[in-house]
N, C-alpha and C positions, 0 to 999 in steps of 0.2 A: 552479460551484463550483471555484475554484482552489484547490489543496491544497498547504500547506506540507511542506518536506521532515522527515524524521526525525532526531532527535538521538539519536546511538548511543553506549550506556555498555558496553564489554566487562566481563564479569562472570566473573572467574576465582577471587577469594577473597574474604573476607569485607570485606577492606580496602576494596573498590570498592562496597559496597553504599551506602555513604554519598553517594558521589559520585551514584549514580542518584537516592538520595531528595532530593539538595538540587536536582538539576536538574528534579526532578518538582515540587517547591516554588515553584521559579522560575517555572517556566513555568505552572503555575497562577494565581501572583499576576500574570504578564503579562497574563493573558487576563480579570482581573477576579475572580476567586476570594477570598473573606475568608479569614481566618486559620482558619476551622474547616474551610472546604472545601480549603484548600491542604494542611490537616493530614490530611484523608481520603486524598488523593492519596499523600501521604509515607508514611502506612501501606500503602497498597497496593503501591507501588514496592518498598518495604522487605521487604515478604513475597514478592513476586514475584523480587526478586533473590535474596534469601536461600533461595528454593527452588531457583533455578538453582544456587547453590553447593552446597545440601545433596544434591539429588538429581540434577541435571541434568551434575554434572561440569564445570561452566562455560558459558557462553553469552553471549546479549546481552539489553539491555534498549533498547528503542527507545521515544523518547518525541515525540509531536508535539502541538503547540498550533494550534487555529485560532480564530475571532474568539468561540466560546462555549464551548470545552471543551478538555479534555487526554486523548489516547489513548495508553495504555500498550500496548506489546507486548512480552512476555517469550517468549525463544526459546532452547532447548538442545537438544542432540544425543544426550541422555543415554537411560537405559533406558525412558524413558515410563512409561506407566500400563498395569496389567493391567486395571483398572477405574475408569475417570473417576467415576462416581456415588459409589463408595466414597471414593476419594480426596479428593473433595468435602465429606465429612462432617467436622464437627469432631472431634477426638479420634483420627482415624485418621492413623497415620504409619509409613513404612517405615525411618525415621533416627532413632528414639528420642526424637524432637521432640514438642511438645504437639499436633501435626497441626490447627493452626488457620488456617494459611497461606492455602490457597486460599479458605476461608470467609471471611476477612477481605477479601481481594480482592473478592469476590461482594457483600458486603454494602457496601462503599463505593462500587462501582461503578454506574453508571446503565445500563450495557449490558454483557454479559460474555458471552463465547465461549472455547472450548477444544478444542484437537484433540491428542490423544496416543494413541498406540498402542504397544504392547510393541516394545522395540528402535528405535523411530524418533524418541524425542524428545519435547518437548511444545512446543505455540505456544499461549499464552495471549493474547488481545485483552481489554482492559477499556477502556471510555469513559467520562469523568467529566464530569458537567454540575453546574452549581451547583443548590443545593435549589430555588431559584426561577429557573429558567433563562430568560434573555432571548431566547435563541433554541432553535429545534428541535432534536432530537437529529440526529445524523448520517444520512443516507441510507443504509438498511441494504441497499440492492441494488447498492452500489458501494463498493469499499474498495482501498487499495493502500499501497505502502511507496514511499518514494524516500529512497535513502541516499547521501551523499557517498563519494567514493572515500577509502579510509584517508589521513589525512593533509592532506584538504581540510576547510574550515570551512564551505562552502557547497556543495550539490549542483549540477551542471550540469544535471541532469534536471529535467523538471516533467510534471506532469499535470493533467487538469482533465474535469470533466463538466458539461454544459450541457443544459438542456431547451428544445427549440424545439418547441411544438405536440405533434405525435405522435412527434417525433423526439428521441433521446437521443444526444447527441455525447461521444465519449469521445476526448480527445488525450493522447498521449504525446510529450514533445520532449526530444531529447537534444543539448545544445549541444556543439558540437565541442569537444573536449578538455575541461579541467576547471576548477573555480575560478568566480571571480565572473563573468569574461566569457563562459564557456560558460552561466551562469545567466542572465546577461541575455538572451542570445539566446533561451533557452527560455522566458523569461518575457515576451518580446514574442509569441511564438507564441500563449501562453496569452490574452494581450490581446487580440489579434486574434479568436480563437475566441469569446471572450466579447462582443466589441463586435458581431461578424457573424454570430452563429450561425443566424440566419434563413436566410441565402444558401445554394446548393449547396455541397456540400463541397469540389468542385472550385476554385469560386470562393474558398472561403474560404483554401484552401491556397495558391492563386495571390495573395492579399492577404499571406499570410504570408511568401512569397517575396519580395514587395516590402518588406515592413517589416523583413525581417532583413538587408537589404544592407548597412547600416552595421555589423553585428555579424560575429561569426566566422563564424555560420550554425548550422545545428541539422539533425538527422534528426528528421523529424516524421511522425507517423501519425494520422488522425482515423476512427475507426469511428462510422458512423450508423445507430444502430439504429430501424429504422421499424417501430414496432408495429403500425399499420394494413395495411402490405402483407407484415409478416412476413419483413423481410429485413434485413441488415446489408449498408450500403454502406461500401466501405472505400477510402482514398485514404492512400497513404504513400510518401514518398521518404527514401531512407535506410534505415539498419538497425535499425529499429523491426520487432520481431516481434509478430504478432498471431495467434491462433487461435479458432474456434469449437468449444467442447467439448459435445458433445451424445449423451447415451445411450452414453456410453463410446467414442465417435468423436471424433477430433481433426481439423479440416479448418484447415490452414495458409493465411493470405491473403497477397496478393502486394502487394509494393511494387517501386516503380523506385528503381534508383541515384540517388545524387545529394546534393547537401547545399542543403536551402532557403538562399536569400539569396546563392548562389554559383552553383553548377552544378546545375540542374535539366534532365534530359533530357526527362522528360513527367511530366505530372500527369493521371492517368488512374483513373477509378472503377472498382472490381471488385465485384460484387454476390454474396452468398451467403444462402442460406436462413438462417432465425432462427428454430428451434424454442422453442416456450414454456419448455422445461427447459434451455435453453443457457447456456452461460458464455462470457463473451468475456475472454480472458486477452491482455493486451498488456504486453511487455517491453523496455526498451532494452537494448544490446548488452552491459551488465554483468550479465547474467543469462544463462547458459546454456539452449539450446533443447531439451535432451535429456529435459525432464520428461515424465512420464505420469501423470495424476491416476488412472489405473486402478491404479496400485500404491499408492495411498493410500486404503486401505477408508474410505468415509465422509466423504473430505475435501471432495468436490463439494458436499455437504450443508450444510457448514459456513458461516458468515460468509464475503462476499468477502474481508474483510480477513483472515480466517484462512487461507483459501486463499493469498493474495498473501503472507502471512508465511511460510508453509511453503515456497512456491517461492523466495522470497528466502533464507532459510536454506539450503537444500539446493543451490541453483543461482549463488548469486552468485559472479562469477569472482575477486572480491578484487582486482582490479588496475584498477577503473573505478567510475563512478556507476553505481548500480543501480537500477532501477524497476521493478516490476510492478502491474499494475492489473487488477482483476477486477470484471466487471460481469454480475450476474446475470438472466437472462430474464424477461420481463414488467416490464421496467424501465419 
């Protein structure tokens, strides 16, 4: 499963709601939604963006299309919610509105999740599929965001998840620099992973190193979760951060310095325990590393995409492509 980047619309005032709505409709049509389906997505995007203006004090809408659906992420750093169940009920409002926004999003979406706590903002993730989908829903065990640097039209980062027997492989690649050339390097890394997923991780990374020689190169990391052995094997070259979070503890994994395609000092596998309740968190260097899920009550129990979205919202550096990928245990 290779994943496309997110399109981002900043939402600071009502004039930007229409831009988000049009982007949602366009993405829906690009992956085969009919007019009714595109209309459902337009309604949900409009309500999410309006909530950001009315209740969040501004924020961002992230939209992503894949071969079978559209994903909406709405983020703000506003006052949050004292009671999520109460806020979800039609008719409840703290802003003098009809109070149907969240309910409208839930009714249109195939999948929905939310994280909101008082004083910490709100993160909403909604997935939309055709009424008669030709493809299955997204894998609920993995989620992520990949967002271009401000001013760039494409993201130089990429991520992917591949199943190979009892192994789940998760890749994050960060092409050197930004823009189309960085994106090309990352895309080549994803292609190698998909074609050679059955091989040992070190061999896959070595193949990536050869494949990326004509490119500007990339920082790359692969985490291999082995359900049979209860371990995660990790190979990283360059500045991709990765951690295993379990029972409130965070264990960082080790990468070697270098750039695949150009300067690789060592390709080495490190092995760590993989508890059943674990979360794998991988980030490119557009995300700060001082996050702590323990400071977000209940976040670790939300969907992986919500976890990734909250970390992106609160720890993006703002001057680089930014990617967060989260895999839940027992994948």
